[in-house]
N, C-alpha and C positions, 0 to 999 in steps of 0.2 A: 507200341507194345507198354510204354511207362503208364499210359493213360490206363490201358486194358488191366494192368498187374495192381496198380494202386486203387483203380475203382472197386474192383474183383475183391480186394482184400477188405476196403472200406465198406463195401455192401454186406460181405458175410459175416465179419466179424461184429459190424454195429447190430446186426440181429441177434447174435449171442450175448453179447455185452448188455441188452435190455433186460435179459434176464440174470447174468452174472454179477452186472454192475461194474465191471471193468474188462479190460483188455484191448479196447480200441487203440489207444495211444502207445501200448506195448508192442503190437503187433504191425500197425500201420507206420510207425517210424522206420522200422528196417525197410519196409516197403519203398519208402520214400529214400532213403538212403543208398537204394542200389543205383538210383538215376541223379541224386543231387548231393552235394556235399552235407555232412552231418550236420553242421550248426543250422544249414538251411532246412534239412528234414526234421529236424526238431521244432523249429518255427512254424513250418507248414502243419506237421501234425498236432501242435498246440492249436491252431487256428480251427481244423477240422473238429477236433475233441471238442473245444467249447462250445462251437456252433450245433454239434451233434446233442451235447448234454443240454441245450436251451430247447432243442426240438424235443427231445425225449422229455423234458420237464412238461412240454405243452400237450404231450401225448398221454402221459401217465403221473403227471404231479398231483392232479386231483384226488389221487388214491392214497397220498401221503400222511402219514400221521405225524400230524404237527409237534405233537407232544413228544416224540420220540425224535423229531427232526432238530427240536431245539436243544433237547438234552443231550442229543448225540454230536450235532454239525457245530454247534458254538465251542463246546470244549474241543471239538476236533478242529475247527480253524484255527484258534488259538496256538494250539500246540503245533499244528501244522506251520504258521507262521514261525513260530520258534525252531521246529526242527529245520526249516528250509535255511534260515539265519545261520543255525550252527553248522550246515552243509557247506557255507561258504569257508569255514574254518577247518573243514575235515579234509577239504580237497588235497591239502598238500601231504597227506599222509601217505607213506609209502603203501604200497598194496601188500598183501601177504603174499601172493604168488603169480606167477605169469606163465601161460602156456600158449603154444601155437596150433592152430587148426588150419591146415593149408597155409596161406601166406600172410594170415590174419593172426596179429597176438591177442590175446584176452588177459585181463587182469582181475584177480580175485581180492576185492577191498574187503575190508573188516566189517564195516557196518553194513554193506550190502549183503554178505555173507549172512550175518546174524540175522537179518530181516528176510531173507530168504528162507533159512531153516525155520523161522518162525511162521512164515507163510505155509509151509509145507506140513508143520505139526498143525495149524487149523484144517487143512485140508482134511485131514484124516478124521476132524470131528464131523466131517460132512458124509464121508463115505464109508466109514464103519459102523455096522447097524445097530452097535451096542451104544454107540455115541451120538448117533444121528439125531435122536430125539431129545437129546438134552438142549435146555434152553437158558439163556441167563436170565436171572431177576431184574427187571427194567431199573432197579436202582441204582446198577452197575452200568447203565449207559453213559453216563459222564466219564467214568474212567475209561469204558472201550472208547468214546471219542478221543480223549485225552492221549491215549495210547496208539490208537491206530493214526490219529492226526501227527502225533510227533514222529513216529518212524517212518509216516508215509511223507512227511515233510523232508527227512533225512534221506530215503531212498526213490522218492519221484513216484512210488506206486501206491498212492491214495486209495485207489479203488479196490485192490485186493484185500487190504486191512479193513477197508470200511465194511465191505462184504462179507468178511469173516467174522465180523463182530454182529453185525446187523441180521445175517442169516440166523443167528441164535436168540436174537431177540423176543421170540414168539409170535412173528408177525404172520398174515395171511401172506399169499402170493404176490396178489395185486399191492398189498400195504409193502411189502418188501421192495418191490420194483420202484413204488413211486417214492416211497421214503428214502431208499438209497440214491435215487435221480437227484431229488431236491438236496439232498445232503452234499452230492457230487457237486453241484452249483456252487454252493456257499463255500465249501471247502476250497475248491479249484480257485476261486475267487480271491479268497484269501492268500494261498500259496504262490499264485502269479503276483501278487503284489511285492512279495518278497523276493521271489527270484528276479524281479526287475523289470521295467518297461524299456530298460536300455538295451538289452539283449535284441529284442523284437524291434527296435527302431533301428539299431545297427542293420539288421537284415531284411528292414523294410524294402529297399529297392529291389533285391533279389526275391522276395516273395511277390512283389508287385509283376515283375517279369515271369513269373510262373503261375499267376493269379488263375490262369484257366484250367490247370490240372489242379489247383487247391478246390475252386469252384465245383469241378465234377467230383471229387472225393467228398465234398460236402453233401453233395446231391446224391451220392452214392450211398452214403453213411445216413440222411434221411431215408431212403428207400429202405435199408436193412432195418431201421429202428421202427418203420411203420409196418415191415411184413412181422416184426417180432411183436409188436403191440397186437396184432391182429391173431396171434397164437397164443396168447396169455390165456385164454379160456380153456385152451385145448392141451395146456402142460401142467404136469401136477406139482408141487412144493416138493416131492422128494424128486422129480427130474431136474427142478431147479438147482437141489442141494447138490446132484451128481454132477451138474454143469459147472457149480461154483468150487467144488472139489477137485475135479480134473483140472481145470482152468489154475486153481491155486497151486497145485503140483507141477504144471507146465511152468508159471512164472515163477514160482518159488526156487524150483531147480534151475532155471535159466539165470535167475539173479544171484544165487550162490555160487554158480559155476562162472559168473563173470561175462555172460553172454551179452548182457545189457545192463 
């Protein structure tokens, strides 16, 4: 059952994340956490997430606009490292509130609440007809990279903020997907350096013991990304905006509510 649930989540969500640019880690981690301790679930998800990003880069990276990648991803990577570093000092701050759903306690933290509300705000730019066609001037890409990188480093939701900015950069659907994918690889690599290798080293023995289910999830995610890549020509930019908008609202609401 654990193989089936985790692999189905990886396959389905990875097909969507090829268009949205985020969501695999957000939804796969809870699936792993159903069967494994939380630290191990986080580490296993990171392995699948990184492997799938590299695979997506091979599938759609050639469509990336490298001028946008450099202008956006380099400032984002630097700011993500700063945000991730600052996160280490903010973990001791008391939560704003806590509540129970069943036997599980959830905590609402200030930073994640603010970022969640910010993400929901961006979502309406993709869903409201009057705002959907508004695009950022590309001269603001470095600023967008700095903001998305910094808040992404603080919250761990790099992809949601990155997509919220890039979807408004006036890119074609192919270029948006390729550019977002290459930016993800660059920013995630920088962020993981700051989060530290010690955590993954600490969990290595446990990850090694569950290598089978990790490999299965990686393969399922690859299949999902491959299916998504085959559908690029059949989907419109408006549909991608809708996918991004709906997923932003779900992620932002869950984050603001302290669900993850």
